C-alpha positions in Angstrom: 0.0 0.0 0.0 2.8 2.4 0.9 4.5 1.7 -2.4 1.2 2.5 -4.2 0.9 5.8 -2.4 4.5 6.7 -3.3 4.0 5.8 -6.9 0.8 7.9 -7.0 2.6 10.8 -5.3 5.5 10.6 -7.8 3.0 10.4 -10.6 1.3 13.6 -9.3 4.6 15.4 -9.1 5.5 14.2 -12.6 2.2 15.6 -13.9 2.8 18.9 -12.2 6.3 19.1 -13.6 4.9 18.3 -17.0 2.2 21.0 -16.7 4.8 23.5 -15.7 7.0 22.5 -18.6 4.0 23.0 -20.9 3.4 26.5 -19.4 7.0 27.6 -19.8 6.8 31.4 -20.1 9.5 31.9 -22.8 7.9 29.2 -24.9 4.5 30.9 -24.6 6.0 34.2 -25.6 7.7 32.6 -28.5 4.3 31.2 -29.6 2.8 34.6 -29.1 5.4 36.1 -31.5 4.8 33.4 -34.1 1.1 33.8 -33.8 1.2 37.6 -34.3 3.5 37.3 -37.3 1.2 34.7 -38.9 -1.8 37.0 -38.3 0.1 39.9 -39.7 0.9 38.0 -42.9 -2.8 37.1 -43.3 -3.8 40.7 -43.0 -1.1 41.7 -45.3 -2.5 39.4 -47.9 -6.0 40.8 -47.3 -4.7 44.3 -47.6 -3.0 43.5 -50.9 -6.0 41.7 -52.3 -8.5 44.3 -51.2 -6.7 47.7 -51.1 -9.9 49.6 -50.5 -10.6 47.7 -47.3 -8.9 50.2 -45.0 -9.6 48.3 -41.7 -7.2 45.5 -42.8 -4.2 47.9 -42.9 -4.8 48.7 -39.2 -5.3 45.1 -38.2 -2.1 44.2 -40.1 -0.2 46.9 -38.2 -1.7 45.7 -34.9 -0.4 42.1 -35.6 3.1 43.1 -36.6 3.5 45.7 -33.9 2.1 43.2 -31.4 4.7 40.7 -32.6 7.5 43.2 -32.1 6.2 43.9 -28.6 6.0 40.3 -27.7 9.5 39.7 -29.1 10.8 42.5 -26.9 9.0 41.0 -23.9 10.6 37.7 -24.7 14.1 39.3 -24.8 13.4 40.8 -21.4 13.2 37.3 -19.9 16.9 36.9 -20.7 18.3 40.4 -20.5 18.6 42.3 -17.2 17.6 45.7 -18.7 14.3 47.7 -18.5 14.6 48.8 -22.2 13.1 45.6 -23.7 10.3 45.8 -21.2 9.5 49.3 -22.2 9.7 48.5 -25.9 7.5 45.4 -25.3 4.9 47.5 -23.4 4.9 50.1 -26.1 4.3 47.5 -28.8 1.5 45.8 -27.0 -0.3 49.1 -26.2 0.2 50.2 -29.8 -1.2 46.9 -31.0 -4.4 47.5 -29.0 -4.6 51.0 -30.4 -4.3 49.8 -34.0 -6.9 47.1 -33.4 -9.3 49.7 -32.1 -8.6 52.0 -35.1 -9.3 49.2 -37.4 -12.7 48.7 -35.9 -13.4 52.4 -36.3 -12.4 52.3 -40.0 -14.5 49.1 -40.5 -17.6 51.1 -39.4 -16.6 54.1 -41.5 -15.8 56.2 -38.4 -12.9 58.7 -38.4 -9.8 57.2 -36.8 -9.1 58.7 -33.3 -5.3 59.3 -33.9 -5.1 61.9 -31.1 -7.0 59.9 -28.6 -5.0 56.8 -29.3 -1.7 58.6 -29.3 -2.5 60.4 -26.0 -3.5 57.0 -24.5 -0.2 55.4 -25.6 2.0 58.3 -24.5 0.3 58.7 -21.1 0.4 55.0 -20.4 4.0 54.5 -21.4 5.0 57.7 -19.6 3.4 56.4 -16.5 5.1 53.0 -16.9 8.5 54.8 -17.1 7.7 57.0 -14.1 6.7 54.1 -11.9 9.8 52.2 -13.1 12.5 54.9 -12.9 11.2 57.9 -11.1 9.1 56.2 -8.4 9.5 52.4 -8.2 6.0 50.9 -7.8 5.2 47.7 -9.6 1.5 47.7 -8.9 1.0 51.2 -10.4 3.3 50.4 -13.3 1.2 47.4 -14.2 -2.0 49.4 -13.7 -0.8 52.0 -16.2 0.2 49.3 -18.7 -3.2 47.7 -18.3 -5.1 50.9 -18.9 -3.1 51.5 -22.0 -4.1 48.1 -23.3 -7.7 48.2 -22.3 -8.8 51.7 -23.0 -8.6 51.6 -26.8 -10.6 48.3 -26.8 -13.2 49.7 -24.4 -13.7 52.7 -26.7 -14.4 50.5 -29.7 -16.6 48.0 -27.9 -19.8 50.0 -28.6 -19.3 49.9 -32.3 -19.0 46.2 -32.3 -22.1 45.5 -30.1 -24.3 48.5 -31.1 -23.3 49.3 -34.7 -24.8 52.5 -36.2 -26.8 50.5 -38.9 -28.3 48.3 -36.2 -27.2 45.0 -37.6 -24.6 43.1 -35.6 -22.8 40.6 -37.9 -21.5 37.4 -36.2 -17.9 38.4 -36.5 -18.5 41.7 -34.7 -20.4 39.9 -32.0 -17.6 37.4 -31.5 -15.0 40.2 -31.4 -17.1 42.1 -28.8 -17.4 39.1 -26.6 -13.6 38.4 -26.9 -12.8 42.0 -26.0 -15.0 41.8 -22.9 -13.2 38.7 -21.9 -9.8 40.3 -22.5 -10.8 43.3 -20.4 -12.0 41.0 -17.6 -8.5 39.4 -17.6 -6.9 42.8 -17.5 -9.0 43.8 -14.6 -8.2 40.6 -12.7 -4.5 41.1 -13.3 -4.7 44.7 -12.2 -6.7 43.8 -9.0 -4.3 41.0 -8.3 -1.3 43.3 -8.6 -2.9 45.9 -6.4 -3.5 43.2 -3.8 0.2 42.5 -3.6 0.7 39.8 -6.2 3.1 40.0 -9.2 1.6 39.0 -12.5 4.1 40.8 -14.6 6.4 39.3 -17.2 9.3 40.0 -14.9 7.9 37.6 -12.3 7.4 34.9 -14.9 5.2 32.8 -12.5 2.7 30.1 -13.5 -0.2 32.6 -13.0 1.4 34.9 -15.5 2.0 32.0 -17.9 -1.7 31.1 -17.7 -2.7 34.7 -18.5 -0.3 34.7 -21.5 -1.8 31.5 -22.7 -5.3 32.9 -22.3 -4.4 36.1 -24.1 -2.7 34.1 -26.8 -5.9 32.2 -27.4 -8.1 35.3 -27.2 -5.9 37.3 -29.6 -6.3 34.5 -32.2 -10.1 34.4 -31.6 -10.3 38.2 -31.8 -8.6 38.2 -35.2 -10.8 35.4 -36.3 -13.7 37.7 -35.4 -12.1 40.5 -37.5 -11.8 38.0 -40.4 -15.5 37.2 -40.2 -16.3 40.9 -40.2 -14.1 41.3 -43.3 -15.7 38.4 -45.1 -19.2 39.7 -44.3 -18.2 43.2 -45.6 -16.6 41.9 -48.8 -19.5 39.5 -49.4 -21.9 42.4 -49.1 -19.8 44.5 -51.5 -19.8 41.7 -54.0 -23.6 41.4 -53.7 -23.9 45.2 -54.2 -21.7 45.0 -57.3 -24.0 42.4 -58.7 -27.0 44.8 -58.2 -25.3 48.0 -59.4 -24.7 49.4 -62.9 -20.9 49.7 -63.6 -21.1 53.0 -65.5 -23.5 55.1 -63.4 -23.4 53.4 -60.0 -27.2 53.2 -59.8 -29.2 50.0 -59.5 -29.2 47.6 -62.5 -32.0 45.7 -64.1 -31.7 42.7 -61.7 -32.0 45.0 -58.7 -34.9 46.8 -60.2 -36.9 43.6 -60.7 -36.1 42.6 -57.2 -37.4 45.9 -55.8 -40.5 45.9 -58.1 -41.4 42.3 -56.9 -41.1 43.5 -53.3 -43.2 46.6 -53.9 -45.9 44.6 -55.8 -46.1 42.1 -52.9 -46.3 44.9 -50.4 -49.0 46.8 -52.4 -51.0 43.6 -52.8 -51.0 43.0 -49.0 -51.8 46.6 -48.1 -53.7 47.9 -51.1 -51.4 51.0 -51.1 -50.2 51.9 -54.6 -46.8 52.7 -55.8 -45.6 54.1 -59.2 -43.0 53.6 -61.8 -41.3 55.9 -64.2 -39.6 54.7 -67.4 -37.1 57.2 -68.9 -35.4 57.1 -72.2 -32.8 59.6 -73.5 -33.9 61.1 -76.8 -31.5 60.8 -79.7 -28.9 58.9 -77.7 -27.8 56.9 -80.7 -27.1 60.2 -82.5 -24.9 61.3 -79.6 -22.9 58.1 -79.8 -22.5 58.2 -83.6 -21.6 61.9 -83.6 -19.5 62.4 -80.5 -18.4 58.9 -79.7 -19.2 56.4 -77.0 -17.2 58.2 -74.3 -19.3 61.2 -74.8 -22.4 59.0 -74.6 -21.2 57.5 -71.3 -20.6 61.0 -69.9 -24.2 61.9 -70.9 -25.5 58.9 -69.0 -23.5 59.8 -65.9 -24.6 63.4 -66.1 -28.2 62.5 -66.5 -28.0 60.2 -63.5 -26.6 62.9 -61.3 -29.3 65.4 -62.4 -32.2 62.9 -61.9 -31.0 62.0 -58.4 -31.3 65.6 -57.4 -35.0 65.5 -58.1 -35.8 62.2 -56.4 -36.9 61.7 -52.8 -35.2 59.6 -50.2 -36.4 56.0 -50.8 -37.0 56.4 -54.5 -34.8 54.1 -56.5 -33.2 55.0 -59.9 -32.1 52.1 -62.0 -30.4 51.8 -65.4 -32.1 48.9 -67.3 -29.9 49.1 -70.4 -28.4 51.4 -73.0 -30.1 54.8 -72.5 -33.1 53.4 -70.5 -33.7 54.1 -66.9 -36.5 53.4 -64.4 -37.5 55.1 -61.1 -39.4 53.2 -58.5 -41.6 55.5 -56.4 -42.8 53.7 -53.2 -46.2 54.7 -51.8 -46.8 57.2 -54.6 -50.0 57.8 -56.6 -50.0 58.5 -60.4 -50.4 62.2 -59.6 -47.3 62.2 -57.4 -45.4 60.2 -60.1 -46.4 62.9 -62.7 -45.1 65.6 -60.4 -41.7 63.9 -60.0 -41.5 63.2 -63.7 -42.1 66.9 -64.4 -39.3 67.8 -62.0 -36.9 65.5 -63.7 -37.9 66.7 -67.1 -37.5 70.4 -66.1 -34.0 70.0 -64.7 -33.0 68.3 -67.9 -34.5 71.1 -70.0 -32.8 73.8 -67.9 -29.5 72.0 -68.2 -29.9 71.7 -72.0 -30.8 75.4 -72.3 -27.5 76.3 -70.5 -25.4 74.2 -72.9 -22.9 76.0 -75.1 -19.8 75.2 -77.1 -19.0 71.5 -77.0 -21.7 70.8 -74.4 -24.1 68.1 -75.4 -27.8 68.8 -74.5 -29.7 66.0 -73.0 -33.4 65.5 -73.7 -35.6 62.8 -72.2 -39.0 61.2 -72.5 -40.8 59.7 -69.5 -43.7 57.3 -69.1 -45.4 56.9 -65.7 -47.7 54.1 -64.5 -49.2 53.2 -61.1 -49.7 49.7 -59.6 -53.2 48.5 -59.4 -54.8 45.2 -58.3 -54.8 43.9 -61.8 -51.0 44.0 -61.9 -50.8 41.9 -58.7 -47.4 40.5 -58.2 -46.3 40.7 -61.8 -43.9 43.7 -62.2 -43.6 43.0 -66.0 -47.2 44.3 -66.3 -46.4 47.5 -64.6 -43.3 48.0 -66.8 -45.4 47.4 -69.9 -47.9 50.1 -68.8 -45.1 52.6 -68.2 -43.6 51.6 -71.6 -46.9 52.4 -73.3 -46.9 55.8 -71.7 -43.2 56.4 -72.7 -44.1 55.5 -76.3 -47.0 58.0 -76.2 -44.6 60.7 -74.9 -42.1 60.0 -77.8 -45.0 60.0 -80.3 -46.0 63.5 -78.9 -42.7 64.9 -80.0 -40.2 63.7 -77.3 -38.8 65.7 -74.5 -42.1 65.2 -72.7 -43.8 62.9 -70.2 -47.0 61.0 -70.3 -49.0 58.8 -67.8 -50.8 55.5 -68.3 -54.3 55.7 -66.9 -56.9 53.1 -67.9 -59.6 55.4 -66.6 -58.8 59.0 -67.5 -60.5 61.8 -65.6 -62.9 64.1 -67.2 -60.6 67.1 -66.6 -57.1 66.1 -67.5 -54.3 67.7 -65.6 -51.7 69.9 -67.2 -48.1 68.7 -67.8 -44.9 70.7 -67.6 -45.4 72.2 -71.1 -48.8 73.6 -70.3 -50.5 71.0 -72.5 -52.8 68.2 -71.3 -51.1 65.2 -69.8 -51.6 62.0 -71.8 -53.8 59.2 -70.6 -54.0 55.9 -72.4 -56.2 52.8 -72.0 
């Protein structure tokens, strides 16, 4: 029995020694350096592949600067000098600042360079003061902890309560990880204030456990950032599939999706909406006379003019060549005619102001309103608006007309002072 107890005791001591070997602090810091370098290379690849994704540059800087800081902290374990310790603290604090600035750029917020610089300078200055001027390990670690935690705390609201109201899974994961990191920082700070030493200088097992935890959390945080990047890039690809390359407005696919949604909504509620179909008059002549580059410029110019006369929520789409459509949610035929008149008038004024090499733009517009007979078939509404467009062109172009299967006894006046056109 005694032999059995001795064997068990020896086995327990062996397991403890093995656990301590596994949690060797220099080894953990080495893994930390390798991990940050690998993350930096991943973000460098993302930055090169998607140069417009600005957040990736900050997260790349965070990883590489964090690797430099971890390397300096590793050197401090073997060199009896405070310089590597200060360099390491500066790198880790800067890594937190860059990570927070990447979050700000991801959500299209201005980067807080001054706030981050002030946080880093004050924190490192305090670390130096409590190391050289007034030796106090607990306050030195508190200053270091604040420098790490404050930038992440400032960015936490964007992750969990984004301005657009939609929290993607990556942002939620990053927010949870940051909360966990801050909890570890607080535990470390409280432990130091209570008289313990959880610093890299002490190099104890508790510090090793914290390094291991922060290593895992840093990898998980960057995984959250990668999920955020994937979600953003996937959204941009989806947007590109629904946008016209030349003008930047919606394309035909997007238009048909929106019309299907509006038809379904109107069929449920009974509330009508309207559609404008717009065609540039004589566009083929512009291309033949002035070249396709001039024609493209005319399309872009018309897009900008039309958008100034539309309301928030109206959708302008280019359906091909010189043809455009405007979806007017919750709008009657009379309201659609008023908007068509505004678009027509801005084009007329712009054409009247042309001189020299300017190319005047003239348009014809057809307007139609959803009714129960259209139901959930947007093609029928497009056909009605096309009928009205054909009537406007037949009337001499540079005009608009409305499709009304039941014309009133007293027709309204259009922008030219003539009666608006109604067609069964």
